[in-house]
N, C-alpha and C positions, 0 to 999 in steps of 0.2 A: 246249494247246490248252485254250479254255474251256468250262463244261460246257455253254454256250448252243449249241454246235458240236457236240455229241456226241447221237447219238441212242441213247435208251437203254429200250427197250420189256420189258415184263416178259410172259413166257407165260402166261396166264391160263386155266389149264386145271385148276382147280382139282376136277374132278368124278369120284368113283367110279363105278364100275358100275350104279348106283340113278340117275345122274345129279343126285345129292344133292351138294351142295359139300361135301368132305371139311374135316371139323375140324381146326385145327393139333395134331399131336401131337410138334412140337419136330424133324421132319426136315430133310433136308439142302436146306441153299438154294445152288444152283448158279448160277455168273455161266458164261456163256458168249461170249466173244469172235470175232464174226465178221466179213461183209461188209457193205459197206453197204446200206440196204432196199431199191432198186431194181434191185440184183445178179440178175438171174434165176438163176446158179447158187446164189449165198447162200441165194437162196429157198428151195432145196431142201435144203441144209444146216438151213437154220431150221425147214423143215417135220418131219423126222427129230428132232430136238429138242426140239420141239412134241410128237410122239409119244410120247416119252420121258418128257414132263414130265407127261403124265397120270398115270403110277405113283408119279413123285416127289410132284406135288402129293397122291396118294390117300394119301400117308403122312405127309402132314403138311409137306413142303419147298417150295421152288419154284426155279423156274427163271427167269432173269432172262438177256435178250439184250442186248448191247452191241456197237454197229457204230459205225464213222465215218460221217460224212454224206458224206466223197469221200475219194480216195486220194491229194491231194494233198503229203498229208507224212506217208505210213503209219505209218512204223514209230515217229515219237513220239505221233502219235494212238492208235498201238495200245497201245502202253506206258501212257498216260495212262489207257484204258481199264481197263489190268490193275490199276492203283492202284487205279483208282475202285473197282473187285470188292474189291480188300483195304478199302478205307473204307467200303463198304457190309456189311462184316461176313459175306463170303461164308464159306461151308463147303470149297467145290470150287470150282475153275476150270478151266473147257476155253479154250485159244485155239491159234493158230495162229503157228507162229515164221517168220511172213512175213521183218522184217529183224533178224537178229539180233544186231548190234550196239546197235540202240535198243531191243531188246524183252526183252533178256535179262536187265540189271539187274531189270526189274519180274518176270518170272518166278521170277527169286531169291530178291526178296522175299516172293515167294507161299509160296516153298518155307520162307523162313525163317520166316514167319509162322505156320509147322505147318498151313498148307492145302492139301490133297489137288491135285495138278495132273495133268492131263493134256493132253499136246499132241497136234492134232490139224490135217490138211488140210498142212501145211507145216511144216517141217525133219525130220521123219523120225526114228528108232530114234536117230540121232545126238544130236539135240536133246533127244530125252526123256532119255538118258544123261547129257546135259551140265548139263541142269536138274534132274536129281531128280524127273522126272516120273515117275507110275504105269506110264503107256502111251503109245504111238502110234498114231493112230487115222488111217487115211488112206493114200492110194497114197504111192510115192516118185516125186518129179516128175520125177527127170532120166531114170528110164524110161519114165514117159510120153511123154516128149521123144520117146525111142530108138524107142517104137512107132509115132509118128507117122512121124516119117522113115524108118523101114524098110519101113511101107505105102507110103507114096507111091514111096521109091525101088525098091520090088519091082512098083509098080502103075503105070510108065510116066514119071515123073517121074524128070529129069535134075537140075534144080538147084533147088533148094528156096530159100526165104525165109521165116524165122521173123520174125514183126512181134511187138516187145515194146514193148508199150505201157504199161509200168510199170516202167522201169528201177531198179535198187537192188533191187529184191523178190526176196529168194533163190531163191523158187519160180518164177518169173518168169524167172530167170537159166536155172534148171535144166534148164526146158521148153525152151528156146531150145538149152542146148549140147547136151541130150539127142538135140533133133531135127537136130543136125548131126552127132551120131555116128550117128543111125540110119541117115541118108541115105549116110553115108562107107560102113558096114557093107553097102550095099546096091550099094557102088560108084559111087555119086554124091555131087553135093558143095552145099552150103548158105551160106546167108550169113545175117546179122541185121540187122533195121532197129530202129534203137531209134526213140520216137518220146517224146514229152513226155508226163508222167505224166498230165495234164489229158486226153491223148486216150484213155486208157483207160475202155471203155464210150461213148465219144462215135463213134457211127456214123458221122458225116458227117466228121469228123476223120481216122480211118480209112481210109474210103473215097478221101477226097482225098489221103492219103499213098502208098497202093496203088497208084492210077490213076500219078501222078507216078514213082514208081519203077519201075512195069511198063514204062512208056514210056521210061525212061532206060536200062531193063536187059532188053531186050525177049528175053534168051535164059532169062530166070525162066520154068519150068513149073510150079510148086508154088508155095504158100504156105501157113504154117501158122500158126494163130492161139492164143493165148494166153489168149484172154476169150471167153465167149459172144459178147456183143455186138460184140467184135472181129470175127469169123468172117462177120457179117452184114456189117459194115463192107468186109471183104477183097471179100464176093460182088459187091457192088456197085461196088468200084473196079474190078474187074476186066472189069465189064459196062462200066463209063465209059471203060474204057481202049481196047472196041471187042476184047477178049480171052476173052470170053464160049466154054467148050468148049476153050479152050487152054491154062489153067491149073486145075491142079485145086486143091482144098482140104480139108486136115484144120485140126483145132484140138481144144483142152483142152475138156473139157464141152459142153453140149449145154441146148437147151430145146426147145420145140414149134415154136420158128422155124427153131431149127439141123435139127432131125429133119426139117420140112418141105421145108430146100434139100438134105437126102440123099437124100429121098424122091422129087424132083422133079430131081436131078442136077447142082443147083447145086454141091454139097458134095459130097466124095467119102467121108469118116469124121470120125468124131469119135472122141478117148480120153474111157472114162469112167472115172471115179474114183470114183462113185458117192456124191454128197456126201449125201445122205439116210442112207446108214448112219454116213457120217463122225458125223453130229450127233445119232444115234440112239445109236450104239454109246459114243459117250463119256461122252453123260451117263449114260446106263444104268451104266456103269462106275464113273462118281465115286458114285451113287445106292448102289450095292450096296456099296461100298466103306466111305462112311463111316457108313452105318446098320447094315450087318452084318459088317463086315472081311472083305467077300470082297475076291478078287484073280484076275488074269487070266494065268495063267503065260507066256501068249504077247505076248509085249511089244507086239509089233510086230504090228498089226492089220492087214492090208492090203487095202483097198478097191480096188485097181486096179493095175494100167492094164488096160482092156478095150477093145476095138474096134468102134465101133457103124458098121456099112456099109451097104449094100444086102442082105447076107447075112441080117440080122437085126434091120433098119429097123422092121418091124413088132409084134414084140414090145415093142419099146423103147418105142414109140408109145404101146403102151397103157399102161406104168408112166408115160409122161409126163401122160398124160390125169388121172391120179389125184395129178399132183402128187410125185412121189416119185423121177422118173428125169430 
């Protein structure tokens, strides 16, 4: 992937408590690999990294966010971003293990160069162990899917559909596989509908695909989303199929739009992995390790899954208005 197609934004938060720009004292230069800039979930993860950067930069370091412009060739593009971090002199790297077969060699190069690594968001402790990372920070994607399937299966759904708009991404596959197990645990059934990667985050494309699938498969009474904007498209697709109120929706992650869908009854639940904490803790762990040799004995730091539904929507919406949920 050409560098011209890669978004690289530096978090410019080098201000101390007095509001004066902190002088450089040779702190940690940390690079964070994340999602594309207009992805609602990743904007929350980035907010967590930015808040952790307040300390990093006050101590003379920096935090640089690197994200792809799209998800069309996710594994290869993310691997290039990891190598870019190495080339730019990273003291520490944070990254999700989205597509192991494409990204593992780049992560291995990080460790071989003596650069501390934290895996976050995708891959789990297995990826951290395999790659020699300090910690894993995030949810267990498979269990997040299980939580969604069980919630729907225990709340009236009998035949669920997982919409996979990013086939080949390990975390998305885990969401759908976990969802199927969750539905089965509740004595119900589930299937998966794969879409082209270009549909990920494309509300119109997801809506059209869901509408067509529901009309062809009228027995489906629940749909599970694996991305924020997909959930919005799924709700629209259900409406376009004339099945509003007949098909429940649950999904991974949320933003204010999705919380509004839960609040007004268009969506039943969302599975929370607390992306803010993923960005905040991953950067903080690396900064403490690089500057002071600190370590976190609990190497698997879980930020989810949790369930957001009508019972706790008000409190969750309060956090969303601050950009942290």
